[in-house]
N, C-alpha and C positions, 0 to 999 in steps of 0.2 A: 550708296550706289552699288551696283552689283555688276561684276564681269563674270562671263562664263567662257572657258577656253577649252576647246577640243583639241586633243593631241593623240596621235595614233602611234607615237614613237616611245610609248612607255616601256622602259626596260631595254631600250635600244642602246643606251650609253652615249647618246648624242652629246657633243660639246657644243659650247655657244657658237662655234663656227660650222656646226652640223657635220663634223667629222666623227667617224666611229673609231675610237682608240681601242687598242688591245687591253684586255682586262689586266689589272695589276697582278704581278706575281708575288710570291712570298718575299722575295729578296727586295721588292720595291718598298716594303714596309721598314726596311732597315733604317732609313733616313728619318722615320717618325719615331719608332720605339727603341731603336739601338740594336746592334748585331747580337748582344747577348740573349735578347728575347727570342729572336729568330733561331739561334742555336739551341735554345732550350726546347722550342717546339720540334725541331728536327730530332733531338735526342728522345723526347717523349714518344714521337711517332716511331722511332726505331724500336722501342720497347713495346708499343702496341702490336706491331707486326702487320701481317696481311689480314686485315678485318674489313668488314663491309657494314654500311649503315643505309638505311632507308629512312627518309624524312617524309612525313605526311602532314598536309595541312589543307586548308579550305579555299585558298586564293593564291594566284601566282603574282598578283599585283595589288597594291593598296595596303596599308598598315605596316607596322614594324616587323611583323613575323616574316612576311614575304621579303621585305628589304634585307633582313639578316640572312635569310637562306640563300638569297641570290649571291651573296659573298662567301658565307660559310661553306657551302657545298663545293664550289671549285677549289677553295683554298685547302680544305680537308683532302680533296682528291690530289692536290699537288704534293701534300705530305704523305701520299701512299695509301690513304684510307679510301676505299671504293664507296663512293656516296651517291646515291640516287635520290632524286626528289620527285614526289608524285602529288597531284592535287586531286582531292576528291571532287566528284560531280554532284550536282543537285539542282532541283527545279526552284522556282521562286517560293513555293510553299515551304520547302525544306530550309531555305535560308532565312525566311521569316521566322521559322521555328527556332533555328539556331541563334537568331538574333535575340529573341526573347529568352532563350536559355542563358546567353551572355549577360543580358541585363539583370536576370534574376540571380545569377551567381554573384554579381556584384551588388546585390542587396535590394532590388526592386521587389516590392511585395505584389504577387499575383498568384492565381490559382490555374493549374494546368489540367486540362481533361485528358482522359486516358487515351483518346485517339491521337493526341499530339505525340505522346511517347511512342505509339505504335508507328506513326509516320516516320519519326526520327530513326527508329530501329530498323524499318524496312529500307530506308535510303542507306543506312550504314551496311545493311546485308547486301544490297545491290552493289555498292561500291566494292565490298570485299570480294564478290564473285568475279569482278573484272580486274582485280589486282593480285600480284604475287608478292609474297613476303619471305624470300629466301635469304635475306641478309643476316649477318650476325646480330645486329642491333636494329630494332625498329623503333623510331621516335615519332610519336603521335602528338601533334600540336593542337592544344586546346579542345573544347567540348564537341565540336563539329563531327570529328571522325572518331571520338573516344570509345564508341561501342564497337569498333572493329575488333577489338580484342576478343569478343565473345566467340568468334569462330576459330580461335587459335589456342584452345586450352591444352592440347598435347604437343605443344611447341617445344622445339630444341634451342630455338634462339631466345634472345631477351627482348623484351618490350618495355619502354619507358614512356610515360605520359609527361609531356612538357606543357605546364600551364603558364600562360602569359598574363592572365587576368587576375584581378583582386578577388581573392576568395575569404577575405577576413570576415565578411558578414553575409554569407550566402543565404538565398532563399531555401528554407528548410525542405520544401517539397522537391525542388529540383536537385538539390544535393542529395537528398535520400535516394532519388532515382539514379543519379549518376555514380554515386560513391561505390556500389557493388561493382560496377565496371571498372572503375579506377583501381580498385584493390585486386583485380585480376592481373594487373601489370607487375612487373618485377620491381619497379621503383618509379618515383615521381619526382619532377623537378619544378621548383617554383622561383619566382624572381625575388621573393622577399620572406624572410622568416615570418612576417606579419600575416602572409597569405597561407601559411602552412596548416592545413587542418589535420585533425587526428586521423591517421591512416594506419593500416596494418601492414604497411610496405615501407621500405627504406625511402628517405626523401633527400634530395640534394638542392642546393641553391645555386643558380645560374643568374648572374646579371645580364640583361641584354646588352648589346653593344653596337657601336657605330663604325663605319668604314671611313677612316680619315682620308682615303684615296678616292672615294666614290664622288660621283658628280655632285651629290648633295652637300658634301663636306670639304672638298678641295678648294684651294685658293682661286679667286676670280679676279679678272681685270676690273678695275673700277669702271671702265667704260661699259663693260657688260651689265653691271649692276645699274648703272644709270639708264640704259636702254630697257631693262626689264621694268623698272618703275615707269618709265615713259609708256611702255606698251600698255600697261594697266592703268594709266592715268593717275599715278600716285605722285603728288608733288613732294619735293624735299625741302619745303620752306620752313618746316618746323619738326621737332622730334617725333619719331614714329614708334608707336607701341604696337607689338604685333603678337597675335597668337596664330599658330600654324598647327591644325589638327583636323582630323575628320569632323564633319558636322554630326556630331553624336551627343546625346543628352548628358552623358557622363563627362564630357569635355567642358560643359557649362559655357557654351559660347554667348548665351543670353546674359549670363552673369558678367562676362568680360565687357560687353557693351555697357552694361550698368556701371561697372568699376570705372570705365573710361570716362563716362559722362560725369561722374562725380569728381574725378581727379581734374578734369579740364576746367572746372570752376576755378581752380587755383593755378594750373599750369597749362600753357597753350601746347597742344600736341595733336597728332593724328592717330587714328586707330586703323590698323590693317588686319583684317580677318581673312585668312587664307585656309581653304580646306578642300579635300576631294573626298571621294567615297571608295571604300573597298568593294570588290565585285560581289562579296557575300553579305553587303549591308544595305538593305532596302529602306532604311530609315532616313538617310541623309537629306533627301529633298524636303521632308516634313520639318526637320530641325532647322534647315536653311530658311524656310519661310518664317519661322518664329524669330530668327535672328534679324531678318529684314524688317520685320514689323517693329521690333525693339529699337532698331537704328533710326527708323523713320527716314526722313529726308536729309539727315545731318550730312553736310558736305565734307566734314572731316572724318567720316567713317567710311571705309573702303572695304566692301565684302566681295571676296573673290571666290568663286566656285569652280574648281578645275575638275571637269569630268575625267580628265587623265592628266595627272600633273607631270611636269618636266622637272627632274632633280635639280638641274642647275638654276632654274627659276626659284625653286625653294630656297636653295643656297643663297641666291641674290637678295631675296626678301629678308632672310635672317641677317645677313651681312649689312644690309641698308638700315636695320632696325636699331634704335637706341636702347630699347628694352623689349625682351621676349617674355610673354606671359604664358603659363600653362595653368589654368584655373580649373583643374578637373575636380569633380566630386567623388569619383572612384577612378583609380587608375591602376593598370597593370604595372607599367613602368614609366612610360612617356619618354621615348628616345628623343623627342624634340628638345627636351631639356639638355641632354648630352650634346646634341647637334649645336645648340645655341652656346653652351659653355665652351665647346671646342673652338668656336669662333670668337671667344673672349667677350660674348655679350652678357650683361647682367640678366639674370633670370628671376622672375617672380613666379613661384610655384605653390600650389596647394600642398598642405601637409598630409597628403594621402598617398596610399599605394607605394610605388617605388621612387616617387619624387624625393622624399627625405634622404634616400640612399645617395642621390646625386647632389642635392643642395644641403649644404651644412649652413644653417641659418646664420646670416651675417658674416660668412666667410666666403662661401662659393655662390651665394645668392640669398634670396629672401623667401622664407616660408609664410604663408598666409593661411587663414581659416575662413575667410568670408569675402563678400563683395566689398565691404568696407575696408578690410585689411588689404585687398589688392588695390584698391584706390590710394590708400595711404602709401603703399609701396611704390606706386608710380610716381606720386609727388615726391617721396623721399629720394628716389634715385635721379630724377630730373633735376632737382635742387642741390644735389651733391655729387657732381660728376666725378670727383676723385674717388669717392667711395664706390661708385658703380664700376669704374674702371678696375679697381682693385678686386672687386667680386669677379669680374670677368677673367682676369688673369688667374686668380686662384682656382676658378672653375675649370679652366683648361687643363691645369695640372691634374686635378681631381680626375678628370676624364681620361687623361693619359695614363694614370695608374690603374683605372678599374673598368673603363667602359669602352675600350677599343676592341675591335674585331679579333685582334691577336689574342686577347685575354679569353674570348669565347672559344677560339680554337683550343686553347690549352685546357679549358674545362671540359670539352668534349673528349679530348685525349685522356684526360684523368678519369673521366666516367668510364671509358673503355677498360682502363687498367683496374679501376674499382670493381666493376661488374665481373672481371675475370678472376678477382680475389675476393669473394663476398665475405670471407671470414677474417680478412686482415684489416686491422686498424691502422697499421703503418705499412707502406710499401717501400721497400728498398730497391733502388735501381742500380745495378752494377755498371 
């Protein structure tokens, strides 16, 4: 069955009671990470001094990059770093092209005609003409705006390319096209050492992070969770297996449906597939159609397509689930894994991209390599509840140590310090 929900309050921060709270301040995170972490951030910011950053990406809503920037930007500003966030503009043709770039960089084999590259560069040039880049540090996110660097060769500030996708096996043609632009940057940031290609510029590793105080991750009343499931017609009469991700071929939603059908031959359960689309992703509807065909008329498979998702509802879906699945074929990082682990939910994830950084197999979750492996993982966790609970508890501690937004703030502050001292292997702070 399929539900589609239209919501125009994306990014509004609405609570279940439809009240708009003030955004959390840095001090609000003390209760989560402890006062020592907040004090450390304040000390680092004082050494960074009066500096500015401009963040540039391709969408203000949808996907992990936009979600992180919505919190990183105001918190860095609170620390005294002047941060501006701007989104590039493009037509449907441009975002169709950049989506094919994304797929090719993650390994899809295809050939690109020269006019595709000309269109891509023309849209980047057009965006560049409408933007200013006066900040001390310019951070360009992912391939869509990567060529903006071309018009800033005699710059005085520093430019960093932040890549959030899996570059372990890129399509050769697209990488040969993009690499000369990337090597014009002062440095590049990747989410995993596995993604780091050979480049003639310095590289840094930033894990993505979740915001524990965001509507998607904060604690919820049980009554709200019950109401959300009722709204979408999902009974709680049997264990719920859930995957929450965009309807993207690399998330392998069809494979999740297949794994569920195999597992249900042995354990009774329901499958909940929840997904939305990013503004720069024209492919979602086509993938959704494939998932619906694979599910057929199975009453235990609930397919929900959110044209604009509500963070508290995503939170409720995760908290209502007995198992969270992230069966990606390629993956930049998959923040949905950290979100689920933060809620102490056992997670089954593919051993690709940044997922193994979050899931230590058998300790904070289960890593799998196939549809059959995912099916076996579902059976194993549903028949061993104590083991499943242990994975969830260990997973929360792993997220607290490495994947919270405060750690991301620290990495940006350290990046500013490192770029100010390019020849220093060790930086001493007095």
